[in-house]
N, C-alpha and C positions, 0 to 999 in steps of 0.2 A: 534562503538565509541561514547559515549554520548556528549552532548554539552559541558559539563564540561571537558571532556576528551580532546576535539579538542581545546579547549582555553588553556588547561596546557601545552599541548605538543610544543605550540610555546616558552614555556619558559626552554624545555628540550635541554640542550647542549650535543649531543651524542659524541662530541669530548672531553668533560672534562673527567680528570682522578680524581678518588676517592680513597681513602684509608680506609682499614679496621683496626682494632685494632691491628691486626699483622704486618701492614705496607704494606700489599699486594694490588697493583693498581688493579682497575677494572674500567669499562666504562659501562655505560648504552647503550644495543644494541637492545631492543624493549619497546616500551611503548603503554599501552591501556588506562591506567587511573592512577592515584596515588596510587591504592592499587593493581595494576597489571603491574609490571615493571621487565624486565629481564635484569640483568647485567651479564657481562662477565670478569672473572679475566684475568689480563694480566700477566701470568706468562706460563711455559711450558705447563701445564695440561689443561688451558684455560676452567676452570669449569663455566658453567652457571647456575643461580638459578633465580627464581622469588622471588620478594620483594615487600615492599612498598616504596614510594618515601622518606619518612621519615628515614628510614634505609640507602637508599642510602646516604643521606645526613649525617647522624651522624657516619658512617662507621660500623653499627652494622649489619654486612653481615658475615656469616661464608664461609671459605673455607676450605672443607675437606682436602687440601693439605698444609694448614698452618701448622707449625711445633708448634703445640698448646700443646704438651706434653714435658716437660721439655726441650723444644727449640731443639727436636730431631724426636720426633714420631709425626705421623699425621694420622688422623681417615681413609681418604680415601673415594673411592665411591664403595658401595657393600652393601649386604643383613645383614652384621653383625653389632647389634646395641649396643651401650655401655651401656645401662641401659634396664632393663624391671621391670616393677611395681615399678620405682623410684628407684631401686637398681643397682648397676653395674653388670653386666654380669661376670660369671667366666672367659670367655676369656679375656675381657677388665681387670678384677682385675689383672690376671696373668701378661699379657701383659704390664700394667703400673707399676707393681711391677719390672720388668725386668728393664724399663727403669729408674724407680727410683733409684734402686741399682747401676746403671753405670752413671747416667747423673743429679741427682738431685744435686743442689748447696745450699741446705738447710745444715746448720751445724750440725743438729741434724742427718739427713740422712748419711751426709759423715761419721760421727762417726760411726754410726750403721752399714754402708755397706762399711767401712773402706778397706776390702780385694776386693772389687768391682770398688769403685770410681775412676776413671782414671786409672784402671787396665784393667777392662772387657769392652767390647763393643757389640752393638747389630749389626748385620748384616743390609745393606740397606734394603734387601727385608722385614726383621721383622720390620723395622721403619714404615711400613703401617700396621696399626691395621687389616684391612680386610685380608691381607695375613696371619698374623699370626692367626688369629681367624679361618680360614678356616684350617691351619696345625694343630690347636688344634683340631678340631673336626673330622681331620683324624687319628690323632694320640692319642687320651686320651683314657684310657680303666680303667676300675674300677674293682678289684678283690674282693672288700667287706670288706677290712681290712683298716682301717684308711686311712688317706690322702695320696694323689698321689703327688709326688715332680715332677717339672721338672728340669732335671739333665743336666748340661754341660760338664761334667768330666768324665764319664764312658767310654765314646766312645773315646775321645782323654783326656787322662791323663794331667792336667794342661792348659787344654782348657781356652782361655779367650773371646772367641766369642760366643755370643748366636746366632745360626743359626740353620736351619732345619735339615741340615746334620750333626749337631755336637750334637743335644740335643735329649732326649727323657724322656718319663714319667716313674718313678719307684715308688714302694710302699716306704712309709716313713722309714720302716725299712731298706730296702736296701740303700736309700739315706744316712741314718745316718752313714753307714760304712765308707762313704767317706768324711764325715765332721769332720775334726780333730778339737779338742777344742783348744782354747787359752792356751799356756803354761804362768805359771807363774814363774816357775823354769826353769832355763836354757834355756830361751827364744830364744836364738840364735842357739839352736841344735833343729834337726828334732822332730815332735811329737813322744813321746814313747821313747826319749834317753834322758839320764841324765849322768852327770859326776860324777865318783866315783873316789877317791883318795886313793892310796896306803899309807903304812905306810911310804914310802919314797917320798912321796906327788907327784907320778906319777900319770898322768890323764889316767883312764881307762872310759868306758862308759858301763852303763847298757841299756839293750833294755827290754822293756814291751810292750805286744799288749793285748789290750781287758782285761785288768787287770791280765795277765799272765805273770809271770817273765820268759823271756827268756834267761838271762845270762849275764855275764858281759866280755867285749871284750876289748882288748887291743888298737883296732883302731875303729875311729867312721864308718867306711865303714862296717866293719864286723857287728857292732852292728844294722846298718841299713838294711843290707842284709838279716840277720835273722829274723828281724822283717816284711820286705817285704815278705819272704818267707810263715811267718804264716798269715800275711794279706791276702795273695792269697788263702791260703787253706780255711779261714774263708769266703771268697767271694764266692768260688766254692761252699762251703757246703751250704751256705745261697741259691745260685743260683739254686741248685738242690731241695731245699725245694719248691723254687717257680716254677720249670718247669710245664709248662701245664697252669700255671696260668699267667705268663707273656707273651708277644710277644716273637717270637723266636730271634728277633733282640735283644731284652734287654738280653735275656738269653745268646745268643752268646756273647755279648759285656761284660758279667761279667765273663764266662768262659775263655774269651781270655784276660781279664785284666792282 
């Protein structure tokens, strides 16, 4: 320790509690000089990092366990970076997009992702970016055809939780089969079903799938069932086209849907 360091250490209060911009408390636990100070965050993870004295005093110290992404996700400790060459990594881009859909309080995001906001959630494990990024690397594949989508509904229809045992990557063409468009007519009915009226003004239901007319039925249940049968046939046909290109887990999920 140089003379200046010995002089300044007398001014360091190792018992004083500081707070960073996220309100997380920390203390100085080691001091060499004003450019080499170790602080420890006072939380369950007890993260330690080296910094400058000025940063200690102004709270400009990052804790990888702070809920810095939509007040829900955190970066964590590990090998996965959030940026490369100044641009977000693909792992980080997808991870932050999931959190945005579920937890953003921005009015534009809420409107854009209204089928996700306050409806879908992210499991605790994936709130840690490092954990998600590792899962991404272990599960991502590319068949050389368009974009790959992270799907949460094929394994468990109607699933509302993003989690490693509930999600998988699928080609965009496959994912689009499961993305029902918003209805403008008879919006209270399932996708592909519309009301039809007889001359006596009795209600009947027409059923269509993928642009194909399937018939008109006396009950909503019958109209839904015939459409579901047609959709299953379509999914299995597409699954067979991709057999050998997609992982067996994905193929099996499509066949059994």
